[in-house]
C-alpha positions in Angstrom: 62.9 83.1 102.6 64.7 82.9 106.0 65.1 85.6 108.6 68.3 87.6 107.9 69.1 87.9 111.6 68.7 84.8 113.7 69.1 84.4 117.5 71.4 82.0 119.4 68.3 80.3 120.8 67.0 79.6 117.3 70.3 78.2 116.1 70.6 76.0 119.1 67.1 74.6 118.4 68.1 73.9 114.7 71.2 72.0 115.9 69.2 70.0 118.4 66.7 69.1 115.7 69.6 68.2 113.3 68.3 70.5 110.6 70.2 69.1 107.5 69.8 72.3 105.5 71.8 74.6 107.8 75.5 75.4 107.2 77.2 77.4 109.9 80.1 79.5 108.9 82.7 81.0 111.2 83.5 84.3 109.4 85.9 85.6 112.0 88.6 87.9 110.6 90.9 90.0 112.8 92.9 93.2 112.1 96.6 92.3 112.1 97.2 94.8 114.9 95.0 92.9 117.2 97.5 90.0 117.3 94.7 87.4 117.3 94.7 84.2 115.3 91.2 83.5 114.0 92.1 80.0 112.8 93.5 79.0 116.2 90.5 80.5 118.0 88.3 78.3 115.7 90.3 75.2 116.6 90.0 76.1 120.3 86.2 76.4 120.2 83.5 76.8 117.6 79.8 76.1 117.2 79.3 72.5 116.3 79.3 71.9 112.5 80.7 75.3 111.7 83.4 75.6 109.0 85.7 78.5 108.5 84.9 81.2 105.9 88.0 83.4 105.9 87.5 86.6 104.0 91.3 86.8 103.6 91.2 83.5 101.8 87.9 83.7 99.9 89.0 86.8 98.0 90.5 87.9 94.7 94.2 87.3 95.1 95.0 89.1 91.9 93.7 92.4 93.2 96.2 94.9 94.6 93.9 95.5 97.5 93.5 92.9 100.3 90.1 91.3 100.9 88.8 92.2 97.4 85.5 90.5 96.4 86.3 87.0 95.0 85.4 86.3 91.4 82.4 84.1 90.8 84.6 81.2 90.0 86.6 81.7 93.2 83.5 82.0 95.4 81.9 79.0 93.8 84.9 76.8 94.3 85.1 77.6 98.0 81.4 77.2 98.8 81.2 73.9 96.9 84.0 72.5 99.1 82.0 73.7 102.2 79.0 71.5 101.1 76.8 74.6 100.3 74.2 74.4 97.6 72.0 77.2 96.3 69.1 76.2 98.7 71.3 75.8 101.8 70.5 78.2 104.7 73.8 79.7 105.6 74.3 81.1 109.1 77.3 83.3 109.7 78.9 84.3 113.0 82.2 85.9 114.0 84.2 86.2 117.2 84.7 89.9 117.8 85.0 90.2 121.6 83.5 93.8 121.9 80.7 94.0 119.4 79.5 90.5 118.6 79.6 91.6 115.0 82.4 92.6 112.7 83.4 90.5 109.7 80.2 88.4 109.5 78.6 91.3 107.7 81.1 91.0 104.8 80.5 87.3 104.5 76.8 88.0 104.3 77.4 90.6 101.6 79.6 88.3 99.6 76.9 85.6 99.6 74.2 88.2 98.6 76.4 89.6 95.9 76.5 86.1 94.3 72.8 85.6 94.6 72.5 83.4 97.7 69.0 83.8 99.0 69.0 82.2 102.4 71.9 83.7 104.4 71.6 85.0 108.0 73.8 86.5 110.6 73.8 85.1 114.1 72.8 87.9 116.5 75.7 88.5 118.9 78.0 86.0 117.3 79.8 83.4 119.3 80.4 85.7 122.2 76.6 85.8 122.8 76.4 82.1 122.1 79.0 81.5 124.9 77.4 84.0 127.3 74.1 82.0 126.9 76.0 78.9 128.2 75.7 77.1 124.9 78.3 74.5 124.1 81.2 74.7 121.6 83.5 72.0 120.3 87.2 72.1 119.5 89.3 70.6 116.8 89.5 70.7 113.0 86.8 71.6 110.6 84.2 69.0 109.7 84.3 67.7 106.1 81.2 67.9 104.0 80.4 66.3 100.7 81.2 68.8 97.9 78.2 70.2 96.1 77.3 71.9 92.8 76.7 75.6 93.2 75.6 78.3 90.7 76.7 81.8 91.4 74.6 84.7 90.1 76.5 88.0 90.2 74.6 91.1 91.3 76.7 94.0 90.2 74.3 96.5 91.7 75.6 95.6 95.2 79.2 96.4 94.4 80.9 99.8 93.7 84.4 100.4 92.5 86.4 103.6 92.3 85.1 104.6 88.9 81.5 104.1 90.0 82.1 106.1 93.2 83.6 109.0 91.1 80.5 109.0 88.9 78.3 109.0 92.0 80.2 111.9 93.4 79.9 113.9 90.2 76.2 113.3 89.9 75.5 113.8 93.6 72.7 111.3 93.5 73.6 109.2 96.5 74.5 109.6 100.1 77.9 108.3 100.9 77.9 106.8 104.4 81.2 105.8 106.1 81.0 103.2 108.8 84.4 103.6 110.5 84.9 104.8 114.0 84.8 108.6 114.4 88.5 109.1 115.0 89.5 107.4 111.8 86.9 109.3 109.8 87.9 112.7 111.4 91.6 111.9 110.8 92.5 112.1 114.5 93.1 108.4 114.9 95.3 106.2 112.5 94.1 103.6 110.1 94.9 100.0 110.8 97.2 100.2 107.7 100.0 102.4 109.0 101.0 103.3 105.4 97.9 105.3 104.6 96.4 108.4 106.1 93.1 108.4 108.0 90.5 110.9 106.9 87.4 110.8 104.7 85.8 111.5 101.4 84.6 115.0 101.3 80.8 115.0 101.2 80.4 111.7 103.0 78.7 111.2 106.4 80.1 109.2 109.3 78.0 106.6 111.0 80.2 104.5 113.2 79.1 100.9 112.9 79.3 100.4 116.7 76.3 102.7 117.0 74.1 100.0 115.5 74.8 97.5 118.3 73.5 97.1 121.9 76.7 97.4 123.9 75.5 95.4 126.9 74.3 92.3 124.9 76.5 92.8 121.8 73.4 92.2 119.7 72.1 94.3 116.8 69.6 97.1 117.6 66.0 96.7 116.6 65.0 98.0 113.1 63.2 100.9 114.7 66.3 101.9 116.7 68.5 101.4 113.6 66.4 103.9 111.8 66.7 106.3 114.7 70.5 106.0 114.5 70.5 106.8 110.8 68.2 109.7 111.4 70.5 111.0 114.2 73.3 111.3 111.6 71.0 113.1 109.1 70.9 110.1 106.8 67.7 109.5 104.9 67.1 105.8 104.6 64.5 106.3 102.0 67.0 107.9 99.5 69.8 106.2 97.6 73.1 105.6 99.5 76.3 103.8 99.2 78.5 102.5 102.0 82.2 102.7 102.6 84.6 102.2 105.5 88.4 101.4 105.7 88.6 98.2 103.7 84.9 97.1 103.1 84.7 94.9 106.3 82.3 96.9 108.4 80.5 98.7 105.5 78.6 95.5 104.7 77.5 95.3 108.3 76.0 98.7 108.0 74.4 97.6 104.8 73.0 94.5 106.6 71.5 96.7 109.4 69.9 99.1 106.8 68.4 96.1 105.0 66.5 95.1 108.2 64.8 98.5 108.0 64.2 99.0 104.3 64.3 95.5 102.9 66.9 96.6 100.3 70.6 95.9 100.2 72.7 99.1 100.1 75.7 98.8 97.7 79.2 98.7 99.2 82.4 100.4 97.8 84.6 97.3 97.8 87.9 99.2 97.9 86.6 101.8 100.4 88.9 104.3 101.9 92.0 102.2 101.3 91.3 102.4 97.6 90.1 106.0 97.5 93.0 107.5 99.3 95.4 106.0 96.8 93.5 107.0 93.6 91.3 110.1 94.2 92.3 113.7 93.6 93.4 115.5 96.7 90.5 117.9 96.6 88.0 115.0 97.1 89.3 114.1 100.5 90.3 115.4 103.9 93.5 113.7 105.1 94.4 113.0 108.7 97.3 111.3 110.5 99.3 108.4 109.3 100.1 105.5 111.6 103.7 105.2 110.6 104.3 108.9 111.5 103.1 108.5 115.0 105.7 108.2 117.9 106.3 104.6 118.8 
């Protein structure tokens, strides 16, 4: 089994050695408010050989929520076109300018949910790659020979609203919310201006940014990740489930936890965007709504 977190130095060596079993995915996804175009950024400069894995495209379009986990058939169709087989070593990066990690975690989680064994995240993403002085190429995506792929769904890695309600009633799991503190507290708006910020009562906030080294934009060591969890009074040796705003950064927290425990923590796929629409009022603390803020 491959290392779940790989360095830019390691990936550069694989490219120089022309490792045929590597498939690099640009998993960049941007919040609409950032006014960034991930596809154009890819065309302007990407790691050689990388293809786009857009979580807004590889998703269940029939779901009322954006970015919902694709069905097995949808996932299989996309990865086959990318030339990925079951034994391919998939390496995912994204292009978040501040953290070096953002949407790559969700790509990793999608692959794990459908049983892919060898999938890694590039530590620091393409910002770290560029800061090392490593080359990028511009232009359209390379075309790979389509493959045959068999998806194996792991339902234990995914939670929906009903499962979260049962978990809440049984009080058997720690609910960890990976959003920034202001959105969790309700003092800052959600990216979606039509819903209130706030949180599920009984959950614990662990902002995903706390898991990164701000200077290098890389992920903290497993020992330091455990310290972060402990500082928020989260017991990594007890069951937990992860949530955030729309299940983009919760998978990154799951990834970080897996480096410590060796286990993948399940993710609430609808996250706060689903809960705030469905759950009884007494189960949540609501904050401000973006559309109510002065422009």
